[in-house]
C-alpha positions, 0 to 999 in steps of 0.5 A: 488945382493945377499940376506942379511944375519943375524946372532944371538949371545946370552950369556947363562947360562941356561938348556939345553932344552931352549938353544937348543930351542933358537938355532934350532928356530933362525937357522930354521927361517932364521938366517945363524949363532948362535953364542952361548957364554956359561957363564960357562965354564964347562957347561954340556949343551955343550954336548947337542948341535946339530952338525950344521956348523951354529952354533958357540960355545965358552966356557967362560973359563979363555982363552977366556976372556984373549983374549975378555976383555980389563982387561983380565979377566972375567968381574963381570957384567953380561951385559958387558960379553954379550956385550963383547961376542957379539962384539967378534962374531961380529969380526968373524961372516960371516953374514951382520947383527947381533942381540944379544938377551937372551936365553929367547927371540926369533925373530918372523918374519911376514915377512922375516928379510932379506928382510927387511934388504935388503931395507934398506941396504943403509939406514946405520943404525941399525933396531930396533926390538920392544919387547912384553912380555910374561904374563899369564891369568891362574896359570900355570900347569906342563903340560904346554908348557913353551912357553904358554901364551899371550904377552903384549906391552910396552907404549913406544910410549905413554908416560905420561899415565902409572900411570892411566893405571897401578896404584899400579903396576907401580913401578914394571914396566918400560913403562908397562913391567916388564923386558925392553921396550927398545926391540933389534937391529940388526946392520950390521957388517963391518960398524964400529959399535959395539954392545950393549945389546939393542943398537948398537954404532958408533964412530963419531968425536971421541965419542961413540954415539946410531946409527941411528935407523929403526923401523921394521915393520915386526919382533918383539922379544918375550920375556919370562922373565923367562920360567916358574914361578920358572925360574922367582923366580930364576932370582930374587933370583940370583939378590938378592944375589948381594950386594946393589952397584952392583944390583943398578948398574946392574939393573933399578928401576922396577926391583930393586922394584921387588927384594926389595919387595922379600926380604921384604918378607924374600925371602921365597918361599910363598912370591916369589910365590906370588910376581909372581903371583901378577906381572905375572898372569892377572886377567880378569879385568886387561886383558881387561883393558890392551887390551882396551889400545891396550897393550895385543896382541890378536894374539896367538904365537904357538912357540911349532908348529913353532919349531916342523916344524924346530927342527926334534927331539925336547926337552921335552918342558913342564914347569916340565921338564924345572924345572926339569933341572933348579932344577939340575942347581940351587938345592939350590935355587930350594929346597928352592923355591920348598920345597918337590917338587918331582923335587927337590928330590935326 
């Protein structure tokens, strides 16, 4: 019996170093294909990608959306674009399974995912990949790696106690995490599955329903939710640029609370930094508390070490270098958030 193969698909609008790292990581740790959709059709990242037959790059221009979108045009909703791209990739992939990830999500395998997929090949289900979310113990220095930090877990399987555990931070969290607690999934291709952002779907009796799930025992998604403090702040300010109706449709309540708090502080640089530090840098007593509840992984994940193993010529993965790339990509937002910083200078 042949070994099971799996592929990754992502829609990205990020600095080159992150996109390159994500591609190198997944091709280096077992993916037989990576399907990259560049959300900006004129994205300069396209000229900084490896020449690898396992990498499939699509520029999301008018021609792409004419063929990929039911309405023949670019959807306004980011998650809709991601879902359409995921299924576009699934239709042309040669892999047996496909996993949808964001650019700031990296699959960690304690055992090869292919082995677990081979084990469950006859179960006719998706495989659920739980998420761990990055947090910090101390303020972040420009010279630090953009992958540094600890990882916290959700209370997804321990419901009913969040108010006691998290106290005043509760409105900003969903089951203990700032971004999402749903994790991601890999779904078998060519078996009638369609890919969503967090789940896959099948059609039963004419209705679209979620696929049966098998929880992975050996793999998880490491979600960085912003590779640097500035990256996280830029993300929130980009959300804040939407109108209220779009935000309510796009974001869950806890993320809306984060954006609302940012706006209540007039969205200024000091307020954005203070909100970041409040939500993402854990004081010693909170570290101890989360650890006591089993919500903080003791394991330290060294992605830089692993990337050096699979990536012959790695990019500069420091916080400062990433933020410089972010400034080139979003000059007005970064200049607003980091006034007077050398990275915003002409």
